[in-house]
C-alpha positions in Angstrom: 10.1 -15.3 23.3 10.1 -18.9 22.0 8.0 -19.5 19.0 5.3 -22.2 19.3 3.2 -23.6 16.5 -0.4 -22.6 16.7 -3.4 -24.4 15.3 -5.9 -21.5 15.7 -6.0 -18.0 14.5 -5.7 -15.1 16.9 -8.9 -13.5 17.9 -9.4 -9.9 19.1 -11.9 -9.7 22.0 -12.6 -6.5 23.9 -13.0 -6.7 27.6 -16.6 -6.5 28.6 -18.4 -6.1 31.9 -19.6 -9.8 31.7 -16.0 -11.0 32.4 -15.9 -12.4 35.9 -13.7 -10.3 38.2 -12.6 -10.7 41.8 -13.8 -8.4 44.5 -12.1 -5.0 44.4 -11.2 -3.0 47.5 -12.5 0.5 48.0 -9.0 1.9 48.4 -7.0 2.2 45.2 -3.4 1.2 44.9 -1.2 4.2 45.3 2.4 5.4 45.7 3.6 8.6 47.3 7.1 10.1 47.6 7.3 13.3 49.7 9.7 16.1 49.4 12.1 14.5 51.9 12.3 11.3 49.8 10.2 9.1 52.0 8.1 6.6 50.0 4.8 5.3 51.2 2.2 3.2 49.4 -1.5 2.4 49.6 -2.4 5.8 51.2 -5.9 6.4 52.6 -8.1 8.3 50.1 -8.4 11.2 52.5 -4.7 11.7 52.3 -4.9 12.4 48.5 -6.5 15.8 49.0 -3.7 16.9 51.4 -1.1 15.9 48.9 -2.8 17.8 46.1 -3.2 20.9 48.2 0.4 20.8 49.3 1.6 20.6 45.7 4.8 18.8 46.7 6.0 15.3 46.4 4.9 12.8 43.8 1.6 10.8 44.0 0.4 7.9 41.8 -3.1 6.7 42.3 -4.3 3.6 40.3 -8.1 3.5 40.0 -10.0 0.2 39.2 -13.2 0.8 37.3 -14.9 -2.1 39.0 -15.0 -0.2 42.2 -17.5 2.7 42.4 -15.8 4.0 45.5 -12.5 4.3 43.7 -14.0 5.8 40.6 -15.8 8.4 42.7 -12.4 9.8 43.9 -11.9 11.3 40.4 -14.7 13.8 41.1 -14.7 14.0 44.9 -10.9 14.4 45.5 -9.2 15.2 42.2 -12.1 17.3 40.8 -11.4 16.3 37.2 -13.7 17.6 34.4 -16.9 15.7 34.1 -16.2 14.9 30.4 -12.9 13.3 31.3 -14.5 11.3 34.0 -17.2 10.2 31.5 -14.5 9.1 29.0 -12.9 6.8 31.7 -16.1 4.8 31.8 -16.1 4.0 28.1 -14.4 0.7 27.6 -14.2 1.1 23.8 -13.8 4.9 23.7 -11.7 6.8 21.2 -7.9 7.0 21.8 -7.0 10.7 22.4 -5.0 13.3 24.4 -6.5 16.5 25.8 -5.0 19.3 27.9 -6.9 21.0 30.7 -5.8 23.9 32.9 -4.9 21.5 35.8 -3.9 18.3 34.0 -3.4 16.4 30.8 -5.8 13.6 30.0 -4.8 10.8 27.7 -6.6 7.5 26.6 -4.5 4.7 25.1 -5.5 1.3 23.9 -3.9 -1.7 25.7 -3.8 -5.4 24.9 -3.0 -8.6 26.7 -3.0 -12.4 26.0 -5.9 -14.1 27.8 -4.5 -16.8 30.0 -7.9 -18.0 31.2 -8.8 -19.8 27.9 -7.3 -22.7 26.1 -7.0 -20.7 22.9 -3.4 -19.6 22.8 -4.3 -16.9 20.3 -7.0 -15.3 22.4 -6.3 -11.6 23.3 -8.3 -8.8 24.9 -8.1 -5.0 24.4 -8.9 -2.3 27.0 -8.7 1.4 27.4 -6.2 2.9 29.8 -7.1 6.5 30.9 -4.3 8.6 32.4 -4.3 12.0 34.2 -1.1 13.9 34.5 -0.7 16.8 36.8 2.1 18.8 38.4 2.7 16.4 41.2 0.4 13.5 40.5 -0.5 10.7 38.0 -3.9 9.0 38.1 -4.5 5.8 36.0 -7.9 4.4 35.4 -8.5 0.9 33.9 -10.6 -2.3 34.1 -9.6 -5.6 35.6 -6.6 -6.1 33.4 -3.7 -3.6 32.6 -0.4 -5.4 32.1 1.5 -2.1 31.7 0.2 -0.7 35.0 1.0 -4.0 36.8 4.5 -4.1 35.4 5.1 -0.5 36.6 3.8 -1.4 40.1 6.2 -4.4 40.2 9.1 -2.2 39.0 8.4 0.4 41.8 8.3 -2.4 44.3 11.9 -3.2 43.3 13.1 0.4 42.9 10.8 3.1 44.4 13.4 5.7 43.5 11.7 5.9 40.1 9.2 8.3 41.7 12.0 10.8 42.2 12.0 11.5 38.4 8.6 13.1 38.6 5.1 12.4 37.3 5.8 12.8 33.6 8.5 10.1 33.8 6.3 7.8 35.8 3.5 8.1 33.2 6.1 7.3 30.5 6.9 4.1 32.4 3.2 3.1 32.4 2.6 4.0 28.7 5.8 2.4 27.6 4.9 -0.9 29.3 1.4 -0.7 27.8 2.7 -0.3 24.2 5.4 -3.0 24.8 2.6 -5.5 25.4 1.9 -5.4 21.7 5.3 -6.9 20.8 4.5 -10.5 21.9 1.5 -10.4 19.6 3.6 -9.1 16.7 6.0 -12.0 17.4 3.1 -14.5 17.2 2.0 -12.9 13.9 5.5 -13.3 12.6 5.6 -17.0 13.6 2.2 -17.5 12.0 3.3 -15.9 8.7 6.5 -17.9 8.7 4.5 -21.2 9.0 2.1 -20.2 6.2 4.6 -21.0 3.4 4.8 -24.7 4.4 1.1 -24.9 5.1 0.1 -23.4 1.8 2.8 -24.5 -0.7 4.1 -27.7 0.8 1.3 -29.4 2.6 -1.6 -27.4 1.1 -3.5 -27.3 4.4 -7.1 -26.5 3.7 -7.6 -25.1 7.2 -5.0 -22.4 6.4 -7.6 -20.4 4.5 -9.7 -20.0 7.7 -6.6 -19.0 9.7 -5.5 -16.5 7.0 -8.9 -14.8 7.2 -8.9 -14.8 11.0 -5.4 -13.4 11.3 -6.0 -10.8 8.6 -9.0 -9.6 10.5 -6.9 -9.4 13.7 -4.2 -7.4 11.9 -6.9 -4.9 10.6 -8.4 -4.6 14.1 -5.0 -4.0 15.7 -4.2 -1.5 13.0 -7.5 0.3 13.8 -6.5 0.6 17.5 -2.8 1.5 17.0 -3.2 4.1 14.2 -4.9 6.7 16.5 -2.2 6.1 19.2 0.4 7.3 16.7 -1.2 10.8 16.9 -1.5 10.6 20.7 2.2 10.0 21.2 3.2 12.4 18.5 1.4 15.1 20.6 3.0 14.0 23.8 6.5 14.0 22.3 6.4 17.2 20.3 3.7 19.6 21.5 4.7 22.2 24.2 2.9 21.4 27.5 3.3 22.7 31.0 3.1 19.2 32.4 5.7 17.7 30.1 9.1 19.3 30.3 11.2 19.2 27.1 13.7 16.9 28.6 11.0 14.4 29.4 9.3 14.6 26.0 12.4 12.8 24.6 11.4 9.7 26.5 7.9 9.8 24.9 9.6 9.9 21.5 10.8 6.4 22.2 7.2 5.2 22.7 6.2 7.0 19.5 9.0 5.1 17.6 7.6 1.8 19.0 4.1 2.6 17.8 5.4 3.5 14.4 7.4 0.3 14.2 4.4 -1.9 15.3 2.2 -0.1 12.7 4.8 -0.8 10.0 5.0 -4.4 11.0 1.2 -4.7 10.8 1.2 -3.2 7.4 3.8 -5.7 6.3 1.8 -8.6 7.7 -1.4 -7.4 6.0 0.4 -7.3 2.7 1.9 -10.7 3.2 -1.4 -12.2 4.2 -3.1 -10.7 1.2 -0.3 -12.1 -1.1 -0.5 -15.5 0.6 -4.3 -15.5 0.2 -4.0 -14.7 -3.5 -1.4 -17.5 -3.8 -3.6 -19.9 -2.0 -6.6 -19.2 -4.2 -4.3 -19.4 -7.3 -3.1 -22.8 -6.2 -6.7 -23.9 -5.7 -7.4 -22.8 -9.3 -4.3 -24.6 -10.6 -5.3 -27.8 -8.8 -8.8 -27.5 -10.3 -7.2 -27.0 -13.7 -5.2 -30.2 -13.3 -8.3 -32.1 -12.3 -10.2 -30.7 -15.3 -7.3 -31.7 -17.6 -7.4 -35.2 -16.3 -11.1 -35.4 -16.7 -10.7 -34.0 -20.2 -8.2 -36.8 -21.1 -10.6 -39.4 -19.8 -13.5 -37.9 -21.7 -11.5 -37.7 -24.9 -10.5 -41.3 -24.7 -14.1 -42.4 -24.1 -15.5 -40.6 -27.1 -14.4 -43.2 -29.7 -15.8 -46.0 -27.5 -19.2 -44.2 -27.2 -19.4 -43.4 -31.0 -18.1 -46.7 -32.3 -20.0 -48.9 -29.8 -23.1 -46.9 -30.5 -22.8 -47.4 -34.2 -22.0 -51.1 -34.0 -24.7 -51.7 -31.4 -27.5 -50.7 -33.8 -30.0 -53.5 -34.7 -29.2 -53.9 -38.4 -28.6 -57.2 -40.1 -25.7 -56.2 -42.2 -23.0 -54.6 -40.1 -19.3 -54.6 -41.2 -17.2 -57.1 -39.3 -20.2 -58.5 -37.5 -19.3 -62.0 -38.6 -15.5 -61.6 -38.5 -13.8 -64.0 -36.1 -11.6 -61.2 -34.7 -14.1 -58.3 -35.2 -14.2 -57.4 -31.5 -10.4 -57.0 -31.2 -10.3 -55.0 -34.5 -13.0 -52.6 -33.1 -11.2 -52.3 -29.7 -7.9 -51.4 -31.4 -9.8 -48.9 -33.6 -11.4 -47.2 -30.6 -8.1 -46.9 -28.7 -6.3 -45.6 -31.8 -8.9 -42.9 -32.4 -8.8 -41.9 -28.7 -5.0 -41.7 -28.8 -5.1 -39.6 -32.0 -7.6 -37.2 -30.4 -5.4 -36.7 -27.3 -2.3 -36.2 -29.5 -4.0 -33.5 -31.6 -5.4 -31.7 -28.5 -1.9 -31.8 -26.9 -0.2 -30.4 -30.0 -2.6 -27.5 -30.0 -2.0 -26.7 -26.3 -5.5 -27.6 -25.3 -4.3 -30.2 -22.7 
């Protein structure tokens, strides 16, 4: 990914119901591969129950939260637990993984760049809910889910991926969802690389605002990714009837990605903190230089104030008052006294 210079700090914005979305059909996207290897897509909702009862083949149903008819299938057709269905409606719910007798339920946090705004650093976060059964995968999300869309596109090019089973299909979805964090990490890396020139070379005063904004973004991303580490640790290590041991190895790869992203965020947080300290130190140094300059000016002006004040008093007899070169003598005296004061202060390390 090519690096581009950015003028604004990244902002983390959760997807809300107020975002405009297009009309959503009542029939969810779906893929089905039967026992004979025949692949069909976009099945009718009434066919889902027959697939579940038959217990053969491989079914993936992708539910859009913006359609009530689609969301109702979770209860009417799949008969998931009411608590799991309730969790799918929470756009900012906790990331977790739970095992039920008939399925495994997992919630992960996804992210995407917002292409609809002019801010190149604008990103959104969303919850992706996943149900994994013996012969089915059900994903539930809002209007945007790059990992899900990427998996649909991949199946469009190679539908044989369904032959590997539901656990491997869920791995494809979750892997693409986590991989969406890497472009953001690259943008953070490009921003941190440009900070050195902005802070130490050009001393860009707008850098302070960007540092605070990006540091807040890093902390927010860290808050979302830290719980996901535990989720994928469970998926890659805990014995589960729906996740064969040979498939859990694939989830270990996603776990490694989450660990790597978390470590990168920790590094960026430390670098931003160090850069912020350096920026504030540089401001203090610049203020010290200004203060030193003002001190020199004030020191030089002291003899002028004192001598001029003394020789400006209204007395009749003032030394050198009648001297033809008295003004020039007094000027030389004032400059000499100022120079001596500056020399003394400099020798003592006060300037």
